C-alpha positions in Angstrom: -75.5 -7.1 -24.0 -78.1 -4.4 -24.7 -75.4 -2.1 -26.1 -74.1 -4.8 -28.4 -77.5 -5.5 -29.9 -78.2 -1.8 -30.3 -74.8 -1.3 -32.0 -75.4 -4.1 -34.4 -78.9 -2.9 -35.3 -77.9 0.8 -35.6 -74.8 0.3 -37.7 -75.3 -2.9 -39.6 -71.8 -4.1 -38.8 -71.1 -7.9 -38.5 -70.8 -9.6 -35.1 -67.1 -10.4 -35.6 -66.4 -6.8 -36.5 -68.1 -5.7 -33.3 -66.1 -8.1 -31.2 -62.9 -6.7 -32.7 -63.8 -3.1 -31.7 -61.5 -1.4 -29.2 -62.0 1.8 -27.2 -59.9 3.8 -29.6 -62.1 2.7 -32.6 -65.1 4.5 -31.1 -65.3 8.3 -31.6 -68.3 9.5 -29.6 -67.8 13.1 -30.6 -68.0 12.6 -34.3 -70.3 9.5 -34.2 -67.9 7.3 -36.1 -66.7 3.8 -35.6 -63.5 2.5 -37.2 -64.3 -1.0 -38.1 -61.8 -3.7 -39.2 -63.6 -6.0 -41.6 -62.8 -8.9 -43.9 -59.2 -8.9 -45.2 -58.2 -6.5 -42.4 -59.8 -3.6 -44.4 -60.7 -0.6 -42.3 -63.9 1.4 -42.9 -65.6 4.3 -41.1 -69.2 3.6 -40.0 -71.4 6.3 -38.7 -73.8 5.7 -35.8 -76.8 7.6 -34.5 -77.0 10.1 -31.7 -79.3 7.7 -29.8 -76.5 5.1 -30.1 -74.2 7.6 -28.6 -76.3 7.7 -25.5 -76.3 3.9 -25.2 -72.5 3.8 -25.7 -72.0 6.6 -23.2 -74.1 4.7 -20.5 -72.3 1.5 -21.3 -68.9 3.1 -21.0 -69.9 4.9 -17.8 -70.7 1.5 -16.2 -67.6 -0.1 -17.6 -65.2 2.7 -16.5 -66.6 4.5 -13.5 
């Protein structure tokens, strides 16, 4: 839950866009999310290095 809130605040994406994210849409190395928005349009959304740490910890818990 904490990672979700941080992601929404850091990137400004919509809740439904966040819920559609898949593992392959998150590029931790380049700090880019591939977001599928309204009308199935894709856009690249950058995120901060602080968010990378949060995502890394989240993924570490989810996939040990």
